[in-house]
C-alpha positions as CSV (number, residue, x, y, z in Angstrom):
1,M,-87.4,-45.2,-128.5
2,D,-89.4,-48.1,-130.8
3,A,-87.0,-51.2,-132.0
4,V,-86.8,-51.4,-135.4
5,E,-85.1,-53.3,-138.1
6,L,-83.6,-52.5,-141.0
7,E,-83.3,-54.6,-143.7
8,L,-81.2,-54.7,-146.7
9,R,-82.0,-56.6,-149.7
10,K,-80.0,-57.4,-153.0
11,Y,-81.4,-56.7,-156.4
12,D,-82.6,-60.3,-157.1
13,G,-84.6,-60.1,-154.0
14,R,-82.9,-62.6,-151.9
15,P,-81.8,-61.3,-148.5
16,H,-78.5,-59.6,-147.4
17,R,-78.5,-57.7,-143.8
18,R,-80.8,-56.9,-141.6
19,V,-79.6,-55.0,-138.7
20,T,-81.9,-54.1,-135.0
21,G,-82.3,-50.6,-133.7
22,R,-83.5,-48.1,-132.5
23,L,-85.9,-45.7,-134.0
24,L,-84.6,-42.0,-133.1
25,G,-86.7,-40.0,-134.7
26,S,-87.2,-37.5,-138.5
27,D,-86.0,-34.3,-139.5
28,E,-85.1,-32.6,-142.8
29,Y,-83.0,-35.2,-143.8
30,G,-85.1,-38.4,-143.0
31,T,-85.3,-40.6,-140.5
32,W,-82.9,-41.5,-137.9
33,I,-82.3,-45.0,-136.4
34,G,-79.6,-45.0,-133.8
35,T,-77.6,-48.6,-133.2
36,P,-75.8,-49.0,-130.0
37,R,-72.8,-50.8,-129.1
38,G,-74.1,-54.8,-129.1
39,S,-76.5,-54.5,-131.4
40,V,-76.8,-57.8,-133.6
41,V,-76.6,-57.3,-137.6
42,R,-77.4,-60.5,-139.1
43,Y,-76.0,-61.3,-142.6
44,S,-77.3,-63.6,-145.2
45,Y,-73.5,-64.3,-147.1
46,G,-70.3,-65.5,-145.8
47,W,-68.9,-67.6,-142.4
48,R,-70.0,-64.4,-140.6
49,R,-74.0,-65.1,-139.8
50,I,-74.4,-62.4,-136.5
51,E,-72.0,-59.9,-135.8
52,L,-72.6,-57.4,-133.0
53,T,-71.5,-54.3,-133.6
54,R,-68.4,-52.5,-132.1
55,E,-69.5,-48.8,-131.2
56,D,-72.2,-46.8,-131.0
57,S,-73.8,-45.5,-134.9
58,V,-76.6,-43.9,-135.9
59,R,-78.1,-44.7,-139.3
60,L,-79.9,-41.8,-141.6
61,L,-82.3,-42.7,-144.5
62,P,-82.9,-40.1,-146.3
63,R,-86.4,-38.9,-147.8
64,D,-86.2,-40.2,-151.4
65,G,-82.2,-40.2,-151.8
66,W,-80.7,-43.6,-153.0
67,W,-78.5,-44.2,-150.6
68,M,-78.3,-44.3,-146.4
69,A,-75.4,-43.2,-144.4
70,M,-73.8,-45.0,-141.1
71,F,-72.2,-42.6,-138.7
72,R,-69.9,-44.2,-136.3
73,A,-68.6,-43.1,-133.0
74,E,-64.8,-44.1,-132.0
75,P,-62.7,-45.6,-132.0
76,S,-63.8,-47.3,-135.8
77,R,-61.3,-46.3,-138.2
78,T,-64.4,-44.8,-140.5
79,D,-66.9,-42.2,-139.5
80,V,-69.3,-42.5,-142.5
81,Y,-70.4,-45.5,-144.1
82,C,-72.8,-45.0,-147.2
83,D,-74.5,-47.7,-149.0
84,V,-75.7,-46.8,-152.3
85,T,-79.4,-48.1,-152.2
86,T,-83.1,-47.9,-153.7
87,P,-85.1,-45.0,-151.5
88,A,-86.0,-46.9,-148.1
89,R,-89.7,-48.2,-147.4
90,R,-91.3,-48.5,-144.5
91,T,-92.3,-52.1,-145.4
92,A,-94.2,-53.0,-141.3
93,P,-94.4,-50.3,-138.2
94,D,-91.2,-51.7,-137.5
95,R,-89.3,-52.4,-140.8
96,F,-87.6,-50.7,-143.4
97,T,-86.2,-52.2,-146.1
98,V,-83.7,-50.8,-149.0
99,I,-82.4,-52.6,-152.1
100,D,-78.5,-52.6,-151.3
101,L,-76.7,-51.5,-155.0
102,D,-73.4,-52.6,-154.4
103,L,-71.6,-49.4,-154.4
104,D,-70.0,-48.2,-151.1
105,L,-68.6,-44.7,-150.0
106,I,-66.9,-44.6,-147.1
107,R,-64.7,-41.7,-144.7
108,F,-61.8,-42.5,-143.1
109,R,-61.9,-40.5,-139.8
110,A,-57.9,-39.5,-139.5
111,D,-57.6,-37.9,-142.6
112,R,-61.1,-37.6,-144.4
113,R,-60.1,-39.6,-147.0
114,V,-63.3,-40.8,-149.2
115,V,-63.1,-43.9,-151.0
116,I,-65.7,-45.7,-153.6
117,D,-65.6,-49.4,-153.1
118,D,-67.5,-52.5,-154.8
119,E,-67.8,-50.6,-157.8
120,D,-66.6,-54.0,-159.8
121,E,-69.4,-55.7,-157.8
122,F,-71.9,-53.5,-158.9
123,E,-70.6,-53.7,-162.4
124,E,-71.2,-57.5,-162.2
125,H,-74.8,-57.3,-160.6
126,R,-75.6,-54.8,-163.2
127,H,-75.2,-57.0,-165.3
128,R,-76.2,-60.3,-163.8
129,F,-79.4,-59.2,-162.5
130,G,-80.3,-56.6,-165.3
131,Y,-80.3,-53.3,-163.4
132,P,-82.3,-51.1,-165.3
133,E,-80.7,-48.1,-166.8
134,D,-83.1,-45.6,-164.6
135,V,-81.3,-47.8,-161.8
136,V,-77.6,-47.2,-162.9
137,T,-78.3,-44.4,-163.8
138,R,-79.7,-43.4,-160.4
139,A,-76.9,-45.4,-158.5
140,T,-73.9,-43.4,-160.3
141,G,-75.5,-40.5,-159.8
142,A,-76.0,-41.2,-155.4
143,V,-72.1,-41.2,-155.9
144,A,-71.5,-38.7,-157.6
145,E,-73.7,-36.8,-155.1
146,L,-72.6,-38.3,-151.9
147,H,-68.5,-38.2,-152.7
148,H,-69.1,-34.5,-153.3
149,A,-70.9,-33.9,-149.7
150,L,-68.2,-36.5,-147.7
151,T,-65.5,-34.6,-149.3
152,S,-67.0,-30.9,-148.9
153,D,-68.2,-31.6,-145.5
154,L,-71.8,-30.6,-146.3
155,E,-74.7,-31.9,-144.1
156,P,-75.4,-34.0,-142.6
157,F,-71.8,-35.3,-142.9
158,A,-70.5,-32.6,-141.5
159,G,-71.3,-32.7,-138.1
160,H,-75.5,-32.4,-138.0
161,Y,-75.6,-36.5,-137.1
162,R,-73.7,-35.8,-133.5
163,T,-77.6,-34.6,-132.5
164,W,-78.4,-38.3,-133.0
165,M,-75.5,-39.8,-131.6
166,S,-75.9,-37.7,-128.7
167,R,-79.9,-38.6,-128.4
168,L,-79.1,-42.5,-129.1
169,T,-75.9,-42.2,-126.2
170,D,-78.5,-40.3,-123.6
171,A,-80.8,-42.9,-124.0
172,R,-78.3,-45.8,-123.2
173,R,-77.2,-43.8,-120.1
174,R,-80.7,-43.8,-119.1
175,R,-81.7,-47.4,-119.4
176,L,-78.0,-48.4,-117.2
177,R,-79.0,-45.7,-114.4
């Protein structure tokens, strides 16, 4: 599995965060990146500049979707975390880049509740950075699409991601031998 970097930027071009993972492969849903527990996440804001992931996760970059998803292993309280973004672009052989459009959807493991987060940040940034109307329409459309898929347990959110999680954990076990 090749090392790849997933880079999130804000609409004005400034860096937001980067995570280094392993390219697991692609399927009908998009490109899958594994980030084993202990993967490095670099933040471009706040007091924490570098953090290590606490659990295994796999990230899905859909082919043309205006979002990306992170599927988290236990013991995380959340099983899915979706960022509303521009469609992912491969900006280098070992890098994928998205523009983070602020909105997030989070599904909690225990009760399957889905929360839409950072709507206030989206409203603030759409005016400050002048999001074009088509970007606003696509971002809010992605929220509706994701909310429906997450609450209805549609794939890839129902369980398809477990195939990719297994590939990640199997590869880690092989490396530890």
